[in-house]
C-alpha positions as CSV (number, residue, x, y, z in Angstrom):
1,X,-26.3,41.5,-53.4
2,X,-29.8,40.1,-53.0
3,X,-31.3,37.4,-55.2
4,X,-33.7,40.0,-56.6
5,X,-30.7,42.1,-57.8
6,X,-29.4,39.1,-59.7
7,X,-32.9,38.5,-61.2
8,X,-32.9,42.1,-62.3
9,X,-29.6,41.6,-64.2
10,X,-30.8,38.4,-65.8
11,X,-34.1,40.1,-66.9
12,X,-32.2,43.1,-68.3
13,X,-30.0,40.8,-70.3
14,X,-33.0,38.9,-71.7
15,X,-35.2,41.9,-72.3
16,X,-32.5,44.1,-73.9
17,X,-34.3,47.4,-72.8
18,X,-35.1,49.1,-69.5
19,X,-38.7,49.4,-70.6
20,X,-39.3,45.7,-71.3
21,X,-37.4,44.7,-68.2
22,X,-39.6,47.0,-66.1
23,X,-42.7,45.4,-67.6
24,X,-41.6,41.9,-66.9
25,X,-40.7,42.8,-63.3
26,X,-43.8,44.8,-62.7
27,X,-41.9,47.9,-61.5
28,X,-41.4,51.3,-63.0
29,X,-38.6,52.0,-65.6
30,X,-37.0,54.7,-63.3
31,X,-36.9,52.1,-60.5
32,X,-35.1,49.6,-62.8
33,X,-32.6,52.3,-63.9
34,X,-31.9,53.3,-60.3
35,X,-31.4,49.7,-59.1
36,X,-29.1,49.0,-62.0
37,X,-27.0,52.0,-61.1
38,X,-26.7,50.8,-57.5
39,X,-25.7,47.3,-58.6
40,X,-23.0,48.7,-60.9
41,X,-21.7,50.9,-58.1
42,X,-21.5,47.9,-55.9
43,X,-19.5,45.9,-58.4
44,X,-17.4,49.0,-59.4
45,X,-17.9,48.3,-63.1
46,X,-20.3,49.2,-65.9
47,X,-22.4,46.1,-66.6
48,X,-24.6,47.5,-69.5
49,X,-23.9,50.2,-72.1
50,X,-27.2,52.1,-72.5
51,X,-28.4,53.3,-75.9
52,X,-31.7,54.5,-77.1
53,X,-32.5,51.3,-78.8
54,X,-31.2,48.6,-76.4
55,X,-28.7,47.6,-73.7
56,X,-25.3,46.1,-74.6
57,X,-23.4,44.0,-72.1
58,X,-19.8,45.0,-71.3
59,X,-16.9,42.6,-71.0
60,X,-17.0,42.6,-67.2
61,X,-20.8,42.6,-67.4
62,X,-20.7,39.2,-69.3
63,X,-19.0,37.5,-66.3
64,X,-21.4,39.2,-63.8
65,X,-24.4,38.1,-65.9
66,X,-23.2,34.5,-66.0
67,X,-22.8,34.6,-62.2
68,X,-26.3,36.1,-61.9
69,X,-27.8,33.4,-64.1
70,X,-26.2,30.7,-61.9
71,X,-27.5,32.3,-58.7
72,X,-31.1,32.6,-60.1
73,X,-31.0,29.0,-61.4
74,X,-29.8,27.6,-58.1
75,X,-32.5,29.7,-56.3
76,X,-35.2,28.2,-58.5
77,X,-33.9,24.7,-58.2
78,X,-33.8,25.0,-54.4
79,X,-37.4,26.3,-54.3
80,X,-38.5,23.4,-56.5
81,X,-36.7,20.9,-54.3
82,X,-38.3,22.3,-51.1
83,X,-41.8,22.1,-52.7
84,X,-41.2,18.6,-53.9
85,X,-39.8,17.4,-50.5
86,X,-42.1,19.3,-48.2
87,X,-42.5,17.2,-45.1
88,X,-39.7,14.8,-46.1
89,X,-37.6,13.3,-43.4
90,X,-34.0,14.3,-44.2
91,X,-30.9,16.0,-42.7
92,X,-28.4,14.9,-40.0
93,X,-29.1,13.0,-36.9
94,X,-26.6,12.8,-34.0
95,X,-27.1,9.9,-31.6
96,X,-25.4,9.2,-28.3
97,X,-26.0,5.6,-27.2
98,X,-24.9,3.5,-24.2
99,X,-22.7,0.6,-25.2
100,X,-25.2,-1.9,-24.0
101,X,-28.0,-0.5,-26.2
102,X,-25.4,-0.2,-29.0
103,X,-24.7,-3.9,-28.9
104,X,-28.3,-5.0,-28.5
105,X,-31.2,-3.2,-30.1
106,X,-29.5,-0.3,-32.0
107,X,-28.8,-2.3,-35.2
108,X,-32.4,-3.4,-35.5
109,X,-33.7,0.2,-34.8
110,X,-31.3,1.6,-37.5
111,X,-32.3,-1.0,-40.0
112,X,-35.9,-0.1,-39.7
113,X,-35.2,3.7,-39.6
114,X,-33.0,3.8,-42.7
115,X,-35.5,1.6,-44.5
116,X,-38.1,4.3,-43.9
117,X,-35.9,7.4,-44.1
118,X,-33.0,6.8,-46.4
119,X,-32.3,10.5,-46.8
120,X,-31.1,11.0,-43.2
121,X,-27.3,11.0,-42.4
122,X,-26.7,9.4,-39.0
123,X,-23.7,10.0,-36.7
124,X,-23.5,7.6,-33.7
125,X,-21.4,7.9,-30.6
126,X,-21.3,4.8,-28.4
127,X,-20.0,4.9,-24.8
128,X,-20.9,4.3,-21.2
129,X,-24.1,5.9,-19.9
130,X,-22.2,8.4,-17.8
131,X,-20.1,9.4,-20.9
132,X,-23.2,9.8,-23.0
133,X,-25.0,11.8,-20.3
134,X,-22.0,14.1,-19.9
135,X,-21.8,14.8,-23.6
136,X,-25.6,14.9,-24.1
137,X,-25.4,18.5,-25.5
138,X,-23.6,17.1,-28.6
139,X,-26.5,14.8,-29.6
140,X,-30.0,15.3,-30.9
141,X,-31.0,12.1,-29.0
142,X,-29.4,10.2,-26.2
143,X,-30.3,6.6,-25.0
144,X,-28.9,5.8,-21.6
145,X,-29.4,3.5,-18.7
146,X,-29.9,4.2,-15.0
147,X,-30.0,8.0,-14.8
148,X,-31.9,10.6,-16.6
149,X,-30.2,13.5,-18.5
150,X,-30.6,16.8,-16.6
151,X,-32.4,19.7,-18.5
152,X,-33.7,17.3,-21.2
153,X,-37.0,15.6,-22.0
154,X,-36.6,12.0,-20.7
155,X,-38.9,9.3,-21.8
156,X,-38.8,5.8,-20.3
157,X,-38.2,3.2,-23.0
158,X,-38.2,0.0,-20.9
159,X,-37.2,-1.4,-17.5
160,X,-34.8,-4.4,-17.3
161,X,-34.7,-7.1,-14.7
162,X,-31.3,-8.7,-14.2
163,X,-30.1,-12.3,-14.2
164,X,-27.1,-14.3,-13.1
165,X,-25.9,-16.2,-16.1
166,X,-23.8,-19.4,-15.5
167,X,-22.4,-21.5,-18.3
168,X,-23.6,-25.1,-17.9
169,X,-19.9,-26.2,-17.6
170,X,-19.6,-24.1,-14.4
171,X,-22.9,-25.1,-12.7
172,X,-22.2,-26.7,-9.3
173,X,-18.6,-25.4,-9.2
174,X,-17.6,-23.7,-6.0
175,X,-16.6,-20.0,-6.5
176,X,-16.5,-19.9,-10.3
177,X,-14.7,-16.9,-11.8
178,X,-16.9,-13.7,-11.9
179,X,-17.0,-11.4,-14.9
180,X,-18.1,-7.8,-14.1
181,X,-19.6,-5.6,-16.8
182,X,-18.8,-1.9,-16.1
183,X,-21.7,-0.1,-14.5
184,X,-22.5,2.6,-11.9
185,X,-21.5,2.1,-8.3
186,X,-25.0,1.9,-7.0
187,X,-25.7,-1.0,-9.3
188,X,-22.5,-2.8,-8.4
189,X,-23.3,-2.5,-4.7
190,X,-26.6,-4.3,-5.3
191,X,-24.8,-7.2,-7.0
192,X,-22.3,-7.3,-4.1
193,X,-25.3,-7.7,-1.7
194,X,-26.8,-10.4,-3.9
195,X,-23.7,-12.5,-3.9
196,X,-23.3,-12.2,-0.2
197,X,-26.9,-13.3,0.6
198,X,-27.3,-15.8,-2.2
199,X,-23.9,-17.5,-2.1
200,X,-22.5,-16.5,1.3
201,X,-19.4,-15.2,-0.4
202,X,-17.9,-11.8,-1.2
203,X,-18.3,-10.4,-4.7
204,X,-14.8,-10.4,-6.1
205,X,-14.8,-10.3,-9.9
206,X,-11.8,-11.7,-11.6
207,X,-12.6,-10.0,-14.9
208,X,-13.8,-6.4,-15.4
209,X,-14.9,-5.4,-18.9
210,X,-16.5,-2.3,-20.4
211,X,-17.9,-3.9,-23.5
212,X,-20.9,-6.1,-23.5
213,X,-19.6,-8.0,-26.5
214,X,-16.5,-9.0,-24.5
215,X,-18.6,-10.1,-21.6
216,X,-20.7,-12.3,-23.9
217,X,-17.6,-13.8,-25.5
218,X,-16.2,-14.7,-22.1
219,X,-19.5,-16.3,-21.1
220,X,-19.8,-18.3,-24.3
221,X,-16.2,-19.6,-23.7
222,X,-17.3,-20.7,-20.2
223,X,-14.7,-18.5,-18.6
224,X,-17.0,-17.3,-15.7
225,X,-20.4,-16.2,-14.5
226,X,-21.9,-12.7,-14.7
227,X,-25.0,-10.6,-14.1
228,X,-26.6,-9.3,-17.2
229,X,-29.8,-7.3,-18.0
230,X,-32.8,-9.0,-19.5
231,X,-32.3,-7.3,-22.9
232,X,-29.0,-9.2,-23.2
233,X,-30.0,-12.6,-22.0
234,X,-33.4,-12.6,-23.8
235,X,-32.1,-14.8,-26.6
236,X,-29.6,-16.9,-24.7
237,X,-29.9,-20.7,-25.2
238,X,-31.0,-22.2,-21.9
239,X,-29.4,-25.5,-23.0
240,X,-26.0,-23.7,-22.7
241,X,-26.7,-21.5,-19.6
242,X,-28.3,-21.5,-16.3
243,X,-30.2,-18.2,-16.0
244,X,-31.4,-17.1,-12.5
245,X,-33.1,-13.9,-11.7
246,X,-31.2,-11.6,-9.3
247,X,-33.3,-10.8,-6.2
248,X,-32.1,-8.5,-3.4
249,X,-34.2,-8.0,-0.3
250,X,-37.1,-9.9,-2.0
251,X,-37.0,-7.4,-4.8
252,X,-35.7,-7.8,-8.4
253,X,-32.8,-5.6,-9.5
254,X,-34.1,-3.3,-12.2
255,X,-32.7,-0.6,-14.4
256,X,-34.5,1.9,-16.5
257,X,-33.5,2.9,-20.1
258,X,-34.3,6.4,-21.2
259,X,-34.4,8.3,-24.5
260,X,-33.5,11.9,-23.9
261,X,-33.7,15.0,-26.1
262,X,-34.3,18.8,-26.1
263,X,-38.0,19.6,-26.6
264,X,-37.2,22.0,-29.4
265,X,-35.3,19.4,-31.5
266,X,-38.6,17.6,-31.9
267,X,-39.3,20.2,-34.5
268,X,-36.8,18.3,-36.7
269,X,-38.7,15.6,-38.6
270,X,-35.7,13.2,-38.5
271,X,-35.6,13.4,-34.7
272,X,-39.4,12.9,-34.3
273,X,-39.3,10.0,-36.7
274,X,-36.4,8.3,-34.9
275,X,-38.2,8.4,-31.5
276,X,-41.3,6.9,-33.1
277,X,-39.2,4.1,-34.7
278,X,-37.4,3.4,-31.4
279,X,-40.7,3.1,-29.4
280,X,-42.3,0.9,-32.0
281,X,-39.2,-1.4,-32.1
282,X,-39.1,-1.7,-28.3
283,X,-42.8,-2.6,-28.3
284,X,-42.3,-5.4,-30.8
285,X,-39.1,-6.5,-29.1
286,X,-40.8,-7.0,-25.8
287,X,-43.6,-9.1,-27.2
């Protein structure tokens, strides 16, 4: 049944006659009578007993009328809500984020976003950039490093330089242990070349980790040295670490970070708002 059919039943119940119901609904009395007949046929029961003076609701009709009243009430409440919240940023937001972004700027971005848009429910998947790119169809927005997502809109957020970070306790030590943070092969090959030209030694990591938090913890315990992007070392205490930019063939190693999405999801206000917050946060973060 359509909502208008439920409204007809509620109006008949309130008006008590076909004529008065027709006047309230601005339709003819025969049209009201015909629609009521069709509704009763659909339910398979008589809803009203018709007399010359007024309509009387049957037993089954009482239950149907109560149901109709709830439908009409919910319809009105929904319309009022939509009018009151027109343009509001609400709904669900699915994010796929590289682990490095998840452990650096994501918390700050979400703090600002939820402060502005408390009505949005956010689901976050954190993983390696290849994992997030592979599952990009599952997210409204992806934030990844290195490669763009095929068949998506890709916007450059920032470009990182990279640095060799050495705990002060290991400075001057020959062949200190090396910690390798999981990354794509092309990036690892550049680090290998850097070690060979800078230290005249092969790049042979003793530790391989896939979480930046683990890499940081090993660094702060003085376990070894590692190469990290600028976004990670930005706030490192230079009293604790020696930080040297990684240069290969007289060029810095850089990596791009992209925010990716389908063009049509920008019609969702929660998506558009998140992208604006991310860009604003990055701008302030870099200054």
